[in-house]
C-alpha angles and dihedrals in degrees: 000000000000093000125088107204128184119192118226110229093212103048099023090224123132117245117209107213097187090051090049092050091048089049094052090045089056088055092048093121091064092044092052089049088053090049090049092052089046092055091052091051090047090051093052092047097044094049093041096059112085115244119255126202122205125208119193127196122188122199136171111219121207106252106154124130107278090224090082093045092052091053090064091067097031096099093046092045091048090056089058092047093253119141111211096175092101093050096069121101148125126302106279097218128027124220086240087077094052095089089054092049095051090048094048120114097238090051095051096043088055087052091054094076096051113117119238131189122201125230094264091048088232093118129052114165140127117286089246094057093044090056093044101044110016106050122115123217136191116268095246092057090065088051091049093047095048096086093042093050087050092053091046090050090054095045092053090074089061099041130078113254117250112239109233122194099179091256130099114234110199091202092056117025123184117231091257093049090049091052093051089047093054089046089054093046088057091051098054121065126185117193124183118197105224095211104042096024089225111155120216120198117194128187125189120198138156090245121057095213091050091047091057091044095052089046093055090046094051093049091048092049093045090050091051094045094054091043092054090045096050096042099038095097095043092049091050090050091049091049092052094045088051090052095049093042089055090056093044090051090053092047091049094049091049092049089046091050093048092052093048091047090050091051093049094048095048108047119152093012119133116188141125093243090050092052092047094050090044091053091046095052091043090053092046090052090048091050095051090046090054092053091044092050095046089050091050090055091048089052093057089046090052089048091053091045091054091052093045092049092051105104122225119218124206114208106216100175113017123206115281126178108258115240097198132045118253095207151065091047096211096187090055092050092049093047090046095050094046094048093047089050092050094046093046098046091043092052093046093051095047091047099046094031085217 
């Protein structure tokens, strides 16, 4: 009655859990030694991994239907004779696309040139140079890379040298540039809450100040990218309208001047040909004025459309310099090493019955 037995489905043998526990307790010295070794290994691992600091910025983008936004200026535009009913529509780009935008090659390449300064203000370089020349690594990574570096050194003699101009071409990246780009991709995380549409941008760097700087740059570039994307068509329409309006204004002024000159040169003249020419010039002036007036209204409409298409971002949580490192997570490393040591030594003792 004092035994707790559990029958193994594979072997059909009974396992006495209490007896197993007593057996392991009798071997507690060896288990404690294994735990001690695990703690030493955990200390070496935890303090060999470089510290990483994470900065997170949360923002709320404007993603509402533009129909409601156009309604705010509908009355004002109607007074000017401008119809905004055709400018309403759905949001052009969803926040769900933001992670893909940030991970894209052109976006990251543009981020390379941003200047960063470390916490001690002893370093001020571009982000690309910082990732290439000022990153710390665990000691075992150098040992693991040694054979690979030797192999790459040998293969360089048989490969064509890559031409480097000091600039990063997104269309044609070198191997080193691609490595830095992939490393930067892993350091930037963009998460979009499906319910609230809150966008969280997190950047992990080995320096806390650089982490905050890069996070701010990523958010600013993302805002600029989305703004340009949403207003690109409206700006193109406005630019074309302004060009045509300039031509229509010149045509109207010319027709107006022609009509005035005709009137001045033909005072006190009464004839059918005079009245016919006068009516023709007047109609031409009226026609050019109508075109000019219509395009002037269209210009105001396009200006309002550009303003309405420009998104507004609300920063819920701004960038702050992190005070504590986010990794390595030393408690997790210690707990993992201790559990692995206990499981491994317990298994060894039970199998060998030593």
